[in-house]
N, C-alpha and C positions, 0 to 999 in steps of 0.2 A: 726251656725257654732260651737258654744261651745258644744251643745248637740252632734253633730256629732263627734267632737274630743273626748269627754268623752266616747262615745259609741264604739270608734274604737279600744281601747286597754284595756286589763285587768289591767295592771300595767302601769301607766303613768309616763313618765320621766319628769324631771323638765322643759325642753323646751316646752313640750306639756301643762303642767300646766300653764306656762307663756302665751302661745297662747290662752288658754281658758280664762285667766284673761283679756287679750287684747280684746277678743271677747265680754266678758261681759261688759267691760268698754265702748266699742263702742255702745253696745246695750243700756246701761244706759244713755249714752250721747244723743243718738238719741231719747230716750223716754222722756228725760227731757226738750227737746227743742220743740218749736212750729215748725211744719213741714215747710220747706222752700218752698215758692211759686216760687222762682227763683232757678233753678237747674243748676249748672255748670256740664254739662253732662260728659265731659271727666274726670273731677275730680271724679264724682260719680261712673262712670264705673270702674275707676282705684281703687277706694275704694272697690267696689264689688269684684274685682279680688283679692285684698289684703286680704279681710275678709276671703275668701275661700281658700287662698293659703295653700298648704300642704294637702288639702282635695280634691280639684278639680281645674284643670287648665281651665281658662276661656280665650277665645280669642274673640275679637270683630272685625268685618268687617263692616265698614260704608261707603256706596258709597258716592261719591262727591255730587250727587244730593240730597241724604237724608241728608247729612251734612249741605248743604245750607239751606234746609227747617228747620232743627232743630235749626240752628242759629237764624232764624227769629221767631220761634214759641215756646214761653216759656211753654205753656201747653203741647205741644208734647214732649218737653224735660223731663218734670216731668212725663208724662205717660210712656215714653220709659224707664226711670229709674225704675219706679215701676214694669213694665212688666218684665224687665231684672232681677230684684231682685226676683220676684216670680218664674220665669223660673228656675233660678239657685237653689233657695231654694228647690223647688219641685223635680228637677232632682236629687239633692244630697240626700234629705231626703227619697223620695219614690223610686227612681231608683238606688241609690248608684252610680251615675255618677262620673266618674273621669275626664272627658273632656267634655267641652261644647264650642261650637262655636255659637256666636250670630251674625247673619248677619242682617243689617238694610239697606233697599233699598227703593227708592221711585219709584215704578213701574208705578204709575199713578199720575197725577198732584195733586190729592186730598188725596192720601193714602201713608202712610209708611207701609212697610211690614217688620215685625220682625220675623225672623226664628231663633229659638234657638234649635240647634241639639245637643243631648247628647248621650254618649255611655253607659248609664245606662240600667237597666232592662226595658224591654218593658212594656207598660201599659197593664192591663188586660181587660180594657173596662168596668170594674165594678167600675167606679169612682163615688163617691158621691160628688155632688157639694158642695164646701166649700166657705170660704171667698175669696180665690184666684180666683175661678171660677166666683163668683159674681163681683169681681173687673174687671176681663177681660170682662165680659158682659157689664159692665158700661163704660169701657174705649174704647172698640173697636167696629167696625162695624161687625166684624166677627173674630172668633178664632177657632183653632182646635188643637187637640193633636193626633198625628198619629205615628204608628210604621213603619219605613222604613226598611224592612228586608234586602233589597239589600245593603243598606248602613250600616246596623247594628246600626241604630240610632232611637231614639225617638225624634220627632220634634214637638215643639210648634210653631204654626204660628199664628201671631196676625196682623190684619189689623187695623191700627190706622188712623183715619181721621185727617187731618191737619186743623188748624184754618182758613187758607186762603179760604176755601170753602165758609164759611158764610160771609166773608168780601170782597171777590172778589179780593184777592191780589196774587193769584197763577199764 
């Protein structure tokens, strides 16, 4: 977020400099702590929206069925948080998105479906896999990045397995 803020204007005003300092402080804080294995997802998603405020508007839509699964599955909460952070960061950095809607649903008993739709530039298809792609490969059973021309949106869809599959609790 700090890099995006610094790149967006030739001459920064004091409030922009203050926001960059806040971004860097959050980053330093996150890097100095051991990653949490227990994620308070509503808090984390609110933090994500706050981090990108003024650069990109982020809305979350979580179905009741998905919410119930997330309350029971700590690993899924952690994975959803990481996928959302990656989706937002890439949409803003690579597509210059100004609006992102992240919808989370549980369409099947064993899967969460995360759709992150943004209004940024469409992908060119010449994507080199990076750290984020490898993370998505590791966390999901399937993911895709497509351009929906009818909606004017680029959509990241990730299918995340729930822990209940292996323990028979779904």
